[in-house]
PANUBA-456188 format. One line per 10 residues: number of its first residue (from 1); their letters; for each residue x, y, z of C-alpha. Coordinates in steps of 0.02 Angstrom, whole numbers. Example, Ala and Ser with C-alpha at 12.3 -4.5 7.8 and 13.67 -1.06 7.14 Angstrom:
BEGIN
1> AS> 615 -225 390; 684 -53 357
***
This chain:
BEGIN
1> XXXXXXXXXX> 839 3780 -2753; 788 3604 -2806; 615 3530 -2833; 581 3346 -2798; 437 3223 -2789; 458 3117 -2632; 365 2950 -2630; 339 2856 -2467; 303 2675 -2520; 238 2526 -2422
11> XXXXXXXXXX> 317 2375 -2506; 258 2246 -2381; 101 2142 -2358; 57 2231 -2195; -25 2398 -2157; 106 2525 -2103; 91 2684 -1997; 217 2816 -2052; 280 2969 -1956; 391 3097 -2045
21> XXXXXXXXXX> 487 3231 -1950; 406 3370 -2053; 240 3328 -1969; 168 3216 -2104; 85 3065 -2021; -14 2937 -2121; -63 2754 -2142; -18 2655 -2298; -103 2491 -2345; 6 2360 -2431
31> XXXXXXXXXX> 86 2421 -2594; 16 2598 -2574; 118 2755 -2603; 102 2932 -2534; 182 3070 -2639; 230 3248 -2596; 308 3392 -2694; 451 3477 -2601; 571 3621 -2633; 739 3610 -2545
41> XXXXXXXXXX> 864 3753 -2535; 1000 3681 -2421; 1053 3519 -2340; 903 3434 -2261; 864 3273 -2166; 697 3185 -2143; 679 3071 -1992; 562 2927 -2033; 479 2799 -1919; 364 2658 -1973
51> XXXXXXXXXX> 265 2540 -1863; 164 2384 -1899; 87 2260 -1778; 221 2248 -1641; 365 2296 -1756; 457 2459 -1784; 587 2528 -1906; 671 2698 -1919; 779 2784 -2049; 847 2954 -2097
61> XXXXXXXXXX> 837 3023 -2274; 968 3158 -2306; 991 3277 -2451; 1162 3356 -2486; 1138 3517 -2584; 1319 3531 -2643; 1314 3363 -2734; 1125 3355 -2759; 1123 3178 -2690; 1012 3081 -2571
71> XXXXXXXXXX> 1063 2952 -2442; 958 2835 -2335; 1029 2772 -2170; 954 2648 -2049; 1010 2528 -1913; 899 2399 -1999; 946 2421 -2183; 858 2262 -2240; 691 2347 -2202; 723 2492 -2323
81> XXXXXXXXXX> 759 2532 -2505; 800 2699 -2587; 770 2745 -2768; 815 2910 -2852; 802 2976 -3029; 718 3111 -3133; 697 3220 -2978; 595 3083 -2895; 647 3007 -2729; 564 2843 -2674
91> XXXXXXXXXX> 583 2775 -2498; 518 2598 -2485; 486 2512 -2318; 474 2321 -2315; 425 2306 -2130; 300 2166 -2095; 186 2126 -1948; 259 2015 -1812; 110 1925 -1737; 4 1890 -1890
101> XXXXXXXXXX> 145 1836 -2005; 141 1650 -2039; 289 1560 -2113; 197 1519 -2273; 138 1698 -2291; 313 1770 -2270; 392 1638 -2381; 274 1680 -2523; 303 1865 -2499; 492 1851 -2503
111> XXXXXXXXXX> 482 1754 -2665; 402 1902 -2753; 472 2066 -2816; 433 2220 -2709; 407 2334 -2859; 256 2334 -2973; 360 2396 -3119; 391 2284 -3269; 533 2172 -3208; 596 1995 -3229
121> XXXXXXXXXX> 535 1896 -3078; 680 1821 -2979; 616 1643 -3000; 646 1643 -3189; 835 1659 -3164; 873 1485 -3237; 787 1535 -3400; 881 1700 -3406; 1043 1607 -3377; 1003 1490 -3522
131> XXXXXXXXXX> 979 1640 -3637; 1143 1715 -3578; 1239 1554 -3611; 1170 1539 -3788; 1208 1722 -3827; 1385 1704 -3759; 1413 1553 -3871; 1362 1652 -4026; 1460 1809 -3983; 1618 1713 -3939
141> XXXXXXXXXX> 1777 1815 -3962; 1677 1975 -3985; 1657 1977 -3796; 1845 1999 -3772; 1907 1977 -3594; 1742 2022 -3509; 1620 1878 -3483; 1437 1896 -3526; 1332 1896 -3367; 1148 1859 -3348
151> XXXXXXXXXX> 1040 2011 -3322; 874 2043 -3237; 775 2174 -3331; 713 2308 -3211; 603 2461 -3216; 702 2536 -3361; 650 2391 -3471; 749 2320 -3617; 887 2416 -3705; 840 2571 -3811
161> XXXXXXXXXX> 979 2545 -3939; 936 2687 -4059; 1056 2805 -3972; 1060 2941 -4104; 902 3044 -4118; 833 3010 -4293; 777 3191 -4313; 945 3262 -4256; 1091 3138 -4256; 1198 3263 -4159
171> XXXXXXXXXX> 1087 3235 -4007; 1095 3080 -3897; 935 2984 -3860; 888 3030 -3680; 810 2858 -3652; 970 2772 -3703; 1071 2887 -3591; 963 2848 -3439; 987 2662 -3472; 1175 2661 -3498
181> XXXXXXXXXX> 1211 2779 -3353; 1111 2674 -3229; 1204 2600 -3081; 1211 2414 -3048; 1228 2298 -2904; 1225 2110 -2888; 1052 2053 -2834; 1031 1895 -2735; 902 1780 -2814; 888 1639 -2691
191> XXXXXXXXXX> 812 1497 -2790; 793 1311 -2757; 904 1205 -2866; 813 1095 -2993; 771 931 -2909; 671 774 -2952; 564 820 -2801; 471 978 -2768; 512 1030 -2591; 391 1177 -2576
201> XXXXXXXXXX> 265 1089 -2463; 399 1018 -2348; 487 1185 -2345; 331 1277 -2289; 295 1142 -2159; 469 1163 -2085; 449 1353 -2080; 280 1338 -1995; 350 1216 -1866; 492 1336 -1827
211> XXXXXXXXXX> 372 1484 -1813; 258 1387 -1697; 403 1342 -1584; 494 1510 -1578; 374 1645 -1641; 503 1721 -1760; 638 1668 -1881; 827 1678 -1856; 900 1847 -1896; 1014 1876 -2044
221> XXXXXXXXXX> 1012 1892 -2233; 941 1769 -2358; 781 1669 -2375; 693 1608 -2218; 728 1424 -2256; 913 1463 -2275; 918 1549 -2106; 823 1409 -2017; 931 1268 -2087; 1091 1364 -2049
231> XXXXXXXXXX> 1033 1394 -1871; 996 1209 -1845; 1162 1155 -1922; 1265 1274 -1817; 1171 1274 -1650; 1089 1103 -1633; 1243 996 -1663; 1407 984 -1568; 1516 998 -1668; 1416 1100 -1795
241> XXXXXXXXXX> 1357 1002 -1946; 1309 1033 -2128; 1157 1009 -2236; 1237 861 -2325; 1278 775 -2161; 1100 800 -2099; 1029 732 -2261; 1141 576 -2253; 1125 546 -2065; 1065 371 -2014
251> XXXXXXXXXX> 1003 446 -1851; 958 630 -1861; 923 642 -1674; 1097 576 -1637; 1179 699 -1757; 1081 847 -1687; 1141 808 -1510; 1118 987 -1446; 936 1007 -1499; 841 1106 -1366
261> XXXXXXXXXX> 679 1036 -1298; 582 1168 -1394; 659 1102 -1555; 614 918 -1531; 447 931 -1625; 540 1008 -1772; 655 858 -1802; 529 745 -1892; 473 893 -2000; 655 928 -2041
271> XXXXXXXXXX> 678 745 -2088; 536 755 -2215; 613 912 -2288; 784 828 -2303; 705 676 -2388; 626 791 -2517; 791 877 -2550; 872 712 -2596; 1033 724 -2692; 1017 911 -2719
281> XXXXXXXXXX> 1087 951 -2545; 1267 1013 -2533; 1382 1073 -2396; 1349 1251 -2453; 1162 1239 -2421; 1119 1212 -2603; 935 1248 -2580; 973 1429 -2549; 1111 1445 -2679; 1136 1629 -2720
291> XXXXXXXXXX> 1156 1684 -2899; 1230 1858 -2902; 1143 1937 -3050; 1164 2117 -3102; 1004 2217 -3093; 982 2397 -3143; 943 2517 -3003; 829 2667 -3018; 971 2791 -2987; 1109 2858 -3095
301> XXXXXXXXXX> 1288 2797 -3078; 1337 2979 -3104; 1255 3028 -2940; 1342 2889 -2844; 1507 2936 -2927; 1485 3119 -2876; 1453 3069 -2696; 1614 2967 -2693; 1726 3079 -2799; 1680 3237 -2705
311> XXXXXXXXXX> 1755 3159 -2548; 1927 3130 -2629; 2071 3249 -2597; 2259 3245 -2621; 2376 3268 -2473; 2559 3243 -2431; 2629 3134 -2295; 2693 3223 -2140; 2873 3198 -2200; 2840 3266 -2375
321> XXXXXXXXXX> 2737 3409 -2305; 2879 3463 -2190; 3002 3456 -2335; 2889 3560 -2446; 2851 3688 -2311; 3037 3715 -2279; 3066 3746 -2464; 2921 3867 -2468; 2990 3961 -2318; 3157 3974 -2405
331> XXXXXXXXXX> 3069 4040 -2561; 2954 4161 -2470; 3016 4315 -2561; 2992 4237 -2733; 2819 4169 -2686; 2761 4339 -2623; 2828 4421 -2782; 2730 4298 -2892; 2570 4325 -2794; 2591 4513 -2801
341> XXXXXXXXXX> 2622 4507 -2989; 2462 4406 -3012; 2360 4520 -2899; 2425 4672 -2993; 2376 4596 -3161; 2205 4524 -3114; 2150 4602 -2950; 2108 4435 -2866; 2168 4256 -2859; 2083 4114 -2955
351> XXXXXXXXXX> 1929 4041 -2873; 1930 3874 -2788; 1996 3785 -2636; 2178 3780 -2581; 2317 3906 -2553; 2331 4057 -2670; 2499 3997 -2737; 2425 3826 -2782; 2277 3909 -2870; 2390 4025 -2969
361> XXXXXXXXXX> 2505 3883 -3026; 2356 3774 -3069; 2277 3911 -3173; 2437 3946 -3269; 2469 3760 -3302; 2292 3727 -3364; 2250 3885 -3462; 2414 3962 -3521; 2480 3810 -3614; 2412 3705 -3757
371> XXXXXXXXXX> 2418 3563 -3719; 2401 3591 -3533; 2562 3574 -3433; 2614 3552 -3252; 2736 3619 -3125; 2872 3491 -3165; 2866 3531 -3351; 2871 3718 -3318; 3023 3699 -3204; 3115 3595 -3333
381> XXXXXXXXXX> 3069 3702 -3484; 3216 3772 -3584; 3102 3909 -3648; 2959 3949 -3527; 2880 4073 -3650; 2873 3937 -3782; 2795 3811 -3663; 2663 3936 -3602; 2606 3968 -3780; 2434 4032 -3731
391> XXXXXXXXXX> 2488 4163 -3605; 2372 4314 -3622; 2446 4487 -3644; 2401 4530 -3465; 2504 4382 -3406; 2666 4421 -3496; 2741 4521 -3350; 2709 4372 -3236; 2820 4249 -3334; 2992 4311 -3270
401> XXXXXXXXXX> 2926 4318 -3092; 2861 4139 -3112; 3033 4084 -3175; 3116 4154 -3017; 2991 4060 -2908; 3021 3896 -3000; 3209 3913 -2975; 3184 3942 -2789; 3079 3785 -2760; 3169 3674 -2885
411> XXXXXXXXXX> 3219 3542 -2755; 3039 3503 -2707; 2951 3533 -2871; 2894 3350 -2888; 2805 3363 -2720; 2733 3534 -2759; 2678 3476 -2931; 2589 3323 -2861; 2497 3424 -2730; 2452 3572 -2841
421> XXXXXXXXXX> 2409 3483 -3001; 2311 3338 -2926; 2201 3457 -2828; 2171 3556 -2987; 2131 3398 -3085; 2009 3340 -2952; 1919 3506 -2957; 1901 3507 -3146; 1846 3325 -3160; 1716 3351 -3024
431> XXXXXXXXXX> 1649 3506 -3111; 1630 3408 -3274; 1518 3279 -3189; 1424 3400 -3075; 1395 3539 -3203; 1418 3466 -3378; 1421 3588 -3524; 1482 3587 -3703; 1643 3669 -3642; 1691 3529 -3522
441> XXXXXXXXXX> 1640 3385 -3634; 1459 3367 -3579; 1343 3261 -3688; 1181 3341 -3746; 1028 3230 -3757; 875 3260 -3863; 785 3338 -3715; 916 3477 -3730; 999 3434 -3564; 1187 3413 -3544
451> XXXXXXXXXX> 1250 3259 -3451; 1420 3186 -3405; 1483 3108 -3566; 1464 2924 -3611; 1520 2856 -3778; 1442 2711 -3872; 1582 2623 -3963; 1464 2525 -4077; 1404 2630 -4222; 1216 2638 -4245
461> XXXXXXXXXX> 1233 2568 -4422; 1325 2416 -4351; 1189 2389 -4221; 1053 2393 -4354; 1151 2279 -4471; 1177 2158 -4328; 992 2153 -4287; 950 2127 -4471; 1061 1972 -4475; 913 1860 -4431
471> XXXXXXXXXX> 1015 1701 -4456; 1120 1752 -4309; 992 1680 -4190; 967 1578 -4032; 819 1472 -3982; 749 1430 -3812; 644 1274 -3790; 531 1252 -3640; 417 1107 -3595; 275 1167 -3485
481> XXXXXXXXXX> 161 1062 -3377; 36 1111 -3245; 98 1088 -3067; -44 1175 -2973; -176 1308 -2995; -43 1442 -2976; 117 1363 -3043; 192 1284 -3199; 324 1150 -3200; 451 1202 -3331
491> XXXXXXXXXX> 589 1099 -3410; 724 1204 -3494; 796 1131 -3654; 752 955 -3597; 852 975 -3436; 804 994 -3255; 634 1064 -3207; 586 1210 -3099; 422 1278 -3034; 371 1452 -3092
501> XXXXXXXXXX> 213 1551 -3048; 94 1559 -3196; 104 1746 -3226; 293 1749 -3211; 325 1630 -3356; 211 1663 -3504; 42 1741 -3532; -63 1737 -3690; -227 1829 -3709; -350 1814 -3853
511> XXXXXXXXXX> -466 1961 -3880; -555 1983 -3713; -493 1822 -3630; -338 1873 -3533; -282 1704 -3464; -306 1593 -3616; -134 1511 -3603; -156 1452 -3424; -341 1412 -3441; -343 1318 -3607
521> XXXXXXXXXX> -166 1277 -3665; -49 1237 -3520; -175 1132 -3425; -151 972 -3329; -223 868 -3472; -117 946 -3611; 64 930 -3664; 137 1101 -3705; 303 1154 -3783; 360 1332 -3813
531> XXXXXXXXXX> 502 1380 -3929; 562 1560 -3931; 681 1619 -4067; 786 1775 -4042; 862 1839 -4204; 999 1966 -4236; 1107 1934 -4082; 1219 2088 -4068; 1341 2160 -3942; 1338 2347 -3903
541> XXXXXXXXXX> 1485 2420 -3806; 1494 2587 -3717; 1559 2674 -3564; 1592 2840 -3478; 1720 2955 -3560; 1884 2960 -3463; 1949 3123 -3391; 2090 3193 -3499; 2234 3265 -3396; 2317 3331 -3553
551> XXXXXXXXXX> 2159 3433 -3582; 2102 3452 -3402; 1941 3544 -3438; 1870 3395 -3533; 1766 3247 -3473; 1747 3170 -3301; 1772 2983 -3273; 1931 2964 -3169; 1944 2812 -3056; 2128 2818 -3005
561> XXXXXXXXXX> 2096 2941 -2862; 1956 2831 -2795; 2058 2671 -2805; 2209 2755 -2726; 2102 2828 -2587; 2034 2655 -2547; 2211 2584 -2544; 2287 2727 -2444; 2154 2729 -2310; 2215 2824 -2157
571> XXXXXXXXXX> 2399 2787 -2186; 2525 2930 -2175; 2571 2929 -2359; 2568 3056 -2499; 2422 3025 -2617; 2235 3028 -2639; 2129 3004 -2483; 1946 3011 -2433; 1885 3147 -2316; 1760 3096 -2254
581> XXXXXXXXXX> 1750 2914 -2306; 1599 2879 -2418; 1473 2757 -2346; 1466 2641 -2495; 1503 2461 -2539; 1633 2461 -2680; 1622 2273 -2707; 1523 2186 -2843; 1380 2173 -2718; 1367 2362 -2706
591> XXXXXXXXXX> 1300 2499 -2820; 1467 2568 -2881; 1457 2486 -3052; 1380 2500 -3224; 1355 2404 -3386; 1489 2420 -3519; 1417 2301 -3647; 1245 2232 -3684; 1200 2082 -3791; 1034 2116 -3875
601> XXXXXXXXXX> 922 2037 -4005; 757 2070 -4088; 602 2028 -3987; 569 1841 -4001; 454 1746 -4115; 356 1615 -4019; 298 1442 -4072; 179 1350 -3955; 143 1166 -3989; 0 1090 -3890
611> XXXXXXXXXX> -53 909 -3888; -234 913 -3831; -399 825 -3856; -469 1002 -3875; -351 1044 -4019; -496 1088 -4135; -567 1212 -4010; -396 1294 -3989; -376 1305 -4179; -547 1384 -4198
621> XXXXXXXXXX> -512 1512 -4062; -356 1576 -4149; -436 1574 -4321; -572 1688 -4253; -460 1795 -4143; -425 1973 -4200; -294 2020 -4072; -175 1923 -3962; -69 1987 -3819; 77 1900 -3737
631> XXXXXXXXXX> 212 1923 -3607; 366 1823 -3566; 462 1827 -3401; 355 1972 -3342; 389 2080 -3496; 252 2124 -3621; 299 2071 -3797; 248 2222 -3897; 287 2401 -3942; 312 2519 -3795
641> XXXXXXXXXX> 247 2395 -3668; 94 2343 -3769; 47 2159 -3766; -57 2163 -3924; 53 2195 -4076; 110 2018 -4120; 37 1932 -4273; -25 1752 -4261; -69 1599 -4363; -119 1422 -4319
651> XXXXXXXXXX> -101 1249 -4394; -153 1074 -4337; -97 895 -4355; -253 790 -4342; -164 624 -4326; -66 679 -4173; -202 796 -4105; -79 940 -4096; -104 1122 -4135; 41 1241 -4172
661> XXXXXXXXXX> 21 1427 -4138; 152 1542 -4214; 169 1719 -4147; 283 1843 -4237; 339 2015 -4178; 290 2169 -4279; 417 2240 -4401; 448 2385 -4282; 530 2261 -4163; 648 2191 -4296
671> XXXXXXXXXX> 793 2314 -4314; 674 2459 -4286; 739 2632 -4326; 641 2742 -4206; 694 2830 -4048; 587 2707 -3948; 660 2550 -4029; 720 2424 -3902; 820 2263 -3908; 789 2113 -3795
681> XXXXXXXXXX> 931 2101 -3668; 1012 1929 -3668; 1158 1972 -3556; 1277 2110 -3505; 1459 2148 -3474; 1488 2246 -3314; 1618 2356 -3234; 1641 2381 -3048; 1788 2502 -3058; 1837 2503 -2875
691> X> 1805 2321 -2833
***
């Protein structure tokens, strides 16, 4: 029996009508959620249908009781998202209206994150990449062979590095465990390249012209503008053309020689868009360049691993199977004698799948020898009693019968050993991840729950010492100007500029005035620079604990069977195979991956320098302010998500009419030593074990 909270979530900008096969029918306004508590005893599937204005999407949500996993399937997977964790299952539907959806409306929607959780917005990727590059430069050889990758902080927030519970160091911090055992996948953040022109207006105009002509956008993945330009390049020119060729064409009408009549009004709008792109266009459609950035998911890698590993078995090829079966037939008398001896001693055969003889051999090899042995070693042992040094008294009469059996099958022992032992190993490794305990190497967290074991290779004392090394720092310099009422123009380290929505970059509140930064500092009449300093740059390494075949009742992480099963496919070979095949993407674009190293620092100190005719008013405001709150890249800069724990001071330069505001993190965010202490994530090292 399992209890879950199921959340049906509308993550679109349209009202959705939901129908669930259990009879639950309801309407969800945009960004609303309906929750239900359910108790499930066996395998169960919900059929889901969602409708908006002239659009429809369907999916099935299935629960597998044996593995305690959930799976969402749909013929339109881009309309759905699934999140699981902490006995909560969230089904998100992104279905939009058809008739009332304008190009500008959909463009703006697709540029936002669907979740309301604290998360780096996708449009700040260039800033996150700058932080990664600086951290990688400092860490250097400490990174080893794995590169540092940029990382988008998700709903789990920054890294809770204090992995040992301060009250009981023998217990692992549950918050740290949830973070390090989270699955990853590469997330597409389709962003315009920095350009001397801002193409937003021309981009929206082109999308609106396309929508007016055709009523809907081309199907496929990626941003709308990417899909429209690709469609024009491939379908309106014979031979097909590229974005660069369109941008450089002396006569666009001549190049697009297969333009349909309905597309003629779009050509001049396209020309304006191409002019705005200027030199930033490339043959690979640079405007929609995809940066594959790891982002944490809201489900455990352990659950995904169980779903995959539980489908792996070991089998022999038809040739090897025939050879083994002949040997078994020739050794029937000895096999029957061994099984009878076991039955006489214990009354029943060991539990588990497979033939009784395989279960008996597996049990003897795993439990009657220290270290554990296998069929090949037993057959080659000069002294079987000495090898089976943990044989219980009740098993002593079985040893001579076992010896006779081994002699009878000697010619095929390698095949028998591979089949018997690998099935036994699979069973024990799966048990260690499905039902972790202290006996099979499970890791106990401070909420007194056992989990599949992960090991942090970096000692807590080394993490704290690294964070205390405040000279080991990086700085990020941003020049901020006002582009519009809703956007900043941001230059990163004096380089190219990008547009970022106001709330996605930086917010600063003073007492009761929540939008002080955008209303009074980063205005169209001021010149504003921000410098953020991240001290104590430190690398923390960790990973799942590998399954130990020499001690086969310990630990769980074993990727060889999965890799071999992928390689073997349906071929008639002896080895590991899937049955059935898991429905999962093993590439670096899929969820079968996790973080193995995280570069962290203390939360940043912030220095804001403003050149303004109102510098005296700004100075006075901060001198009189009791409390300031700030966020950067969508993340509150404070303790446990608070925005109001930074200290502040202000100074002015009268001759240059500049005011400098310095904001420093509280001491709890500088090498803090509490279970809730977190480090700012600058980058990660990842592992996609089956890619």
